[in-house]
Structures are given as C-alpha cells and as structure tokens.
C-alpha positions in Angstrom: -56.2 -31.9 52.3 -57.5 -28.9 50.1 -54.9 -30.3 47.8 -56.6 -33.8 47.7 -60.4 -32.3 47.7 -58.9 -30.2 44.6 -58.4 -32.9 42.8 -61.1 -35.2 43.5 -63.7 -31.9 42.4 -61.5 -32.1 39.5 -62.2 -35.8 38.8 -65.5 -35.8 39.8 -67.3 -34.5 36.8 -65.1 -36.6 34.6 -66.5 -40.0 36.7 -70.0 -39.0 37.1 -69.3 -38.5 33.0 -67.4 -40.8 31.4 -69.6 -42.5 29.3 -70.4 -39.2 27.7 -66.7 -38.5 27.4 -65.8 -42.1 25.6 -68.9 -42.0 23.4 -68.4 -37.9 22.8 -64.3 -39.0 21.9 -65.4 -41.9 19.9 -68.1 -40.0 17.5 -65.6 -37.3 16.9 -62.5 -39.7 16.2 -64.7 -41.4 13.7 -65.5 -37.9 12.0 -62.5 -36.2 11.9 -61.2 -39.4 9.9 -63.6 -39.4 7.5 -62.7 -35.7 7.4 -59.2 -36.5 6.9 -59.9 -39.5 4.1 -62.7 -37.6 2.0 -62.6 -34.1 2.4 -58.6 -33.4 2.3 -57.4 -33.7 -1.3 -54.0 -36.2 -1.1 -51.0 -35.0 -2.6 -48.2 -37.0 -4.8 -44.1 -36.1 -5.2 -42.5 -37.0 -8.0 -39.1 -36.2 -8.5 -36.7 -35.8 -11.7 -32.7 -35.8 -11.2 -29.9 -33.2 -13.2 -26.2 -33.9 -13.3 -23.7 -31.1 -13.7 -20.3 -31.6 -15.2 -17.8 -30.6 -13.1 -14.6 -28.7 -14.3 -11.7 -30.1 -15.1 -8.9 -29.2 -12.5 -5.3 -28.0 -13.7 -2.1 -27.8 -11.7 -2.3 -24.5 -10.6 -5.6 -25.3 -8.9 -6.0 -27.7 -5.7 -8.3 -30.3 -5.4 -9.7 -28.6 -3.0 -10.7 -25.2 -5.1 -12.0 -27.8 -8.0 -14.3 -29.5 -5.6 -15.8 -25.9 -3.9 -15.5 -24.6 -7.4 -17.8 -27.0 -8.8 -20.5 -27.3 -5.6 -20.7 -23.4 -6.5 -21.8 -24.3 -9.7 -24.7 -26.9 -8.7 -25.8 -24.3 -6.1 -26.4 -21.9 -9.0 -28.2 -24.7 -11.0 -30.1 -25.3 -7.8 -31.1 -21.4 -7.4 -32.0 -21.6 -11.7 -34.2 -24.2 -11.2 -36.4 -22.4 -8.4 -36.0 -18.7 -10.4 -39.2 -16.4 -10.8 -38.3 -16.4 -14.6 -38.3 -20.1 -15.1 -40.6 -21.1 -12.8 -43.1 -18.3 -14.9 -42.0 -20.3 -18.2 -43.2 -23.4 -16.8 -46.1 -21.5 -15.8 -46.4 -20.2 -19.0 -46.0 -23.0 -21.3 -48.2 -25.9 -19.3 -50.7 -23.2 -18.6 -51.0 -23.6 -14.8 -53.5 -21.8 -12.6 -50.9 -20.4 -10.2 -48.6 -18.0 -9.8 -44.8 -18.2 -9.6 -44.7 -18.1 -5.6 -47.2 -21.1 -5.4 -45.3 -23.1 -7.6 -42.2 -22.6 -5.8 -43.9 -23.8 -2.7 -44.9 -26.7 -4.0 -41.2 -27.6 -5.3 -37.8 -28.7 -3.7 -34.7 -28.7 -5.0 -32.0 -31.1 -2.9 -28.2 -31.6 -3.6 -27.4 -35.5 -3.3 -24.9 -35.7 -0.6 -22.2 -33.0 -1.6 -22.5 -34.7 -5.4 -22.7 -33.3 -9.1 -26.4 -34.0 -8.5 -29.2 -32.4 -7.8 -33.3 -33.8 -7.3 -36.3 -31.4 -8.4 -39.2 -32.7 -6.4 -42.9 -31.7 -7.3 -46.0 -31.9 -5.5 -49.5 -32.1 -6.7 -52.8 -33.5 -6.6 -51.5 -35.7 -9.1 -48.6 -37.4 -10.1 -49.2 -37.1 -13.9 -49.5 -33.2 -13.1 -46.8 -33.4 -10.7 -44.3 -35.4 -13.8 -45.2 -33.0 -16.0 -43.8 -29.9 -14.0 -41.3 -31.9 -13.1 -39.7 -32.5 -16.5 -40.5 -29.1 -18.1 -38.7 -27.8 -15.5 -35.9 -29.4 -16.0 -35.8 -28.3 -19.4 -36.3 -24.8 -18.3 -33.4 -24.9 -16.1 -31.1 -26.3 -19.5 -32.5 -23.4 -21.3 -31.8 -21.0 -18.8 -28.4 -22.2 -17.9 -27.3 -21.1 -21.5 -29.0 -18.1 -21.6 -27.8 -16.7 -18.9 -24.2 -18.7 -18.2 -23.6 -18.3 -21.9 -23.1 -22.5 -21.3 -25.0 -25.4 -20.1 -23.1 -28.1 -18.1 -26.7 -30.1 -16.8 -28.2 -32.3 -18.3 -31.5 -34.6 -17.5 -30.0 -37.8 -15.1 -33.1 -39.0 -14.8 -36.7 -38.0 -16.1 -39.6 -38.1 -13.7 -42.5 -40.9 -14.0 -45.7 -41.1 -12.8 -46.9 -44.2 -11.0 -50.4 -44.4 -10.5 -49.9 -47.0 -7.9 -47.8 -44.1 -5.7 -48.6 -42.8 -2.2 -49.6 -40.1 -0.9 -47.3 -38.1 0.6 -50.3 -35.3 2.1 -52.1 -35.7 4.0 -50.9 -38.3 6.5 -53.8 -40.2 7.4 -52.0 -41.5 10.6 -51.3 -38.1 11.8 -54.6 -36.8 11.2 -56.3 -39.8 13.1 -53.9 -39.1 15.9 -54.8 -36.1 16.1 -58.6 -36.0 15.9 -58.3 -38.3 18.5 -56.9 -35.8 21.0 -59.4 -33.2 19.4 -62.1 -35.2 20.4 -60.9 -36.2 23.7 -60.0 -32.7 24.7 -63.7 -31.8 23.1 -65.3 -34.2 25.5 -63.7 -33.6 28.6 -64.3 -29.8 28.4 -68.3 -30.7 27.3 -68.1 -32.6 30.6 -66.7 -29.4 32.6 -69.2 -27.5 31.1 -72.1 -28.9 31.6 -71.0 -29.2 35.5 -70.7 -26.0 35.6 -74.1 -25.0 34.3 -75.5 -27.8 36.6 -78.0 -26.0 39.6 -79.6 -29.3 40.6 -78.3 -30.7 44.1 -78.7 -34.6 43.9 -77.4 -35.7 47.5 -76.8 -34.6 51.0 -73.2 -34.8 50.6 -73.1 -32.0 48.2 -75.7 -30.1 50.2 -72.5 -30.0 53.1 -70.0 -29.4 50.2 -71.5 -26.3 49.4 -72.8 -25.0 52.9 -70.6 -26.3 55.2 -72.9 -27.9 57.6 -74.2 -30.8 58.6 -77.6 -32.5 57.1 -79.4 -33.5 61.0 -82.7 -34.5 58.8 -84.7 -34.9 55.9 -88.0 -34.1 54.3 -90.2 -36.2 52.1 -92.2 -35.7 49.4 -95.3 -38.0 50.6 -97.7 -36.5 48.1 -97.5 -39.3 45.6 -98.4 -41.6 48.1 -101.2 -39.2 50.1 -102.7 -39.0 46.4 -102.9 -42.6 46.2 -104.5 -43.5 49.2 -107.5 -40.8 48.4 -108.1 -42.6 45.2 -108.3 -45.5 46.5 -110.7 -44.7 49.2 -112.8 -42.9 47.1 -112.9 -46.1 44.6 -114.2 -47.6 47.6 -116.9 -45.3 48.5 -117.9 -45.6 44.6 -118.6 -49.7 44.8 -120.8 -49.7 48.0 -117.8 -49.4 50.4 -115.9 -52.7 49.0 -112.6 -52.4 49.0 -110.9 -52.7 45.4 -107.2 -53.3 45.3 -105.0 -50.5 43.5 
C-alpha cells in the first residue's frame, strides 16, 4: 500500500502540470533544433586514395611472408601520413591556422580491406579546404617517403575532390534534435517537481488529511464577500429613501 501511495505521489505533480510539461518540452526542443542548425558549424569529409606498390616475391620467400611484408609497408606509409613532420609541412605550405595535433585529429587514415590501398580522409568546415589538405598531404607523403626510406613506392590513386553539394558529416541534425527532445522532457519534468516542492498552498481537504493524518470533520467558509454585499445593498436602500435597489 505504501508503495502504491509513493508511486501516486510521484505521478501527481506530473498530472497536475502536464500542459506545462508539454509546452516547455516543445519550446526547448525547438530551441535545441535551432541551435543545432544555426549555431553549430557543419563539417565536411573529403577523401584521397594512395596505393603502395607491392614488392615482388621470389622463390626464397613464401607467399605469406611476402603478404606480411607488403602489409607492413602499407602500415609504414599510413604512419608517415600522420607523422608530425608531414603534418607540419602541410600546415606551413597551406598556412593553416592550427597545430599539428589539431590537424591530426581532423585526419583519418584507413587501409582498404587489407589491400595495398589506403584512404586519407580530412574533415573541415568547408569541402574545398578539406580537399586542399588531403591532396597536399598525399604529395607530402610521397616526398617524405622518398626522403626517409630512400625510395617511394606510393602514388596517388585518386585525388580528393570538393563537391559543393556534399552533405555535412557533422553535426548530425537528427541526433541533436532527438537529444534536445530528451533533454527538454527531463528539464520540464524536473521543473514540475521543483514547483511542487516549493508550493506551500493547500488546495483541498484530501491534501490536509494526507499531511496531518487526521480526517476533516468540518469546513469554515469565508462569508466576508457576501456580508459586504448585503451591507452595501442596505446602505443603498437608505440613500434612496428606503426604495429597494437591485444589485
């Protein structure tokens, strides 16, 4: 029984303020959607691909050994693509307003299913800027590989192209709208409980019984308004010589 009463007490503030909860939730959800659309800058992803020439196997090496060596070479070129010296060269050549660590966070280098091809993806606020960085990064990888390894086995397979019609990869409008709806509901429910907590007015006899644990056995009505109206009518009759005046 106590559990049922506790559950009723929890639901009661929400039932009393269901219109307020709905209104606040809708307003906050709309506000969150507007902020997501106008306040958060969109970012675009542009990719370039490079291919690493595999080494030729000979009779003294097994096919598995050759495959492992080629995989290691690809991993080496992928590491070069995100090395500080290469990133700093891209920053200096393009005069980018960022550090090498910031540029590293904006770059993803991934191997295409264990092949000799790897993809360099750059995320920036404009697709044109992302394409510039990606293409310059591929050139920097080729130059650095030739300098560090003594030879370069990588070449550009496909250059990055900026598509003005490309869709932004972040922020996700759907996710932000759903998140703003969830937060707005939580805030409005919290507001309803806060109003209930700070409300000290007793509304009916049932609430008195709940607070005191005693039954209500009588009521005292406020007759001041009725008495005042009767006195006013009597005064009006006297003023008009005893005539009855309807009020």
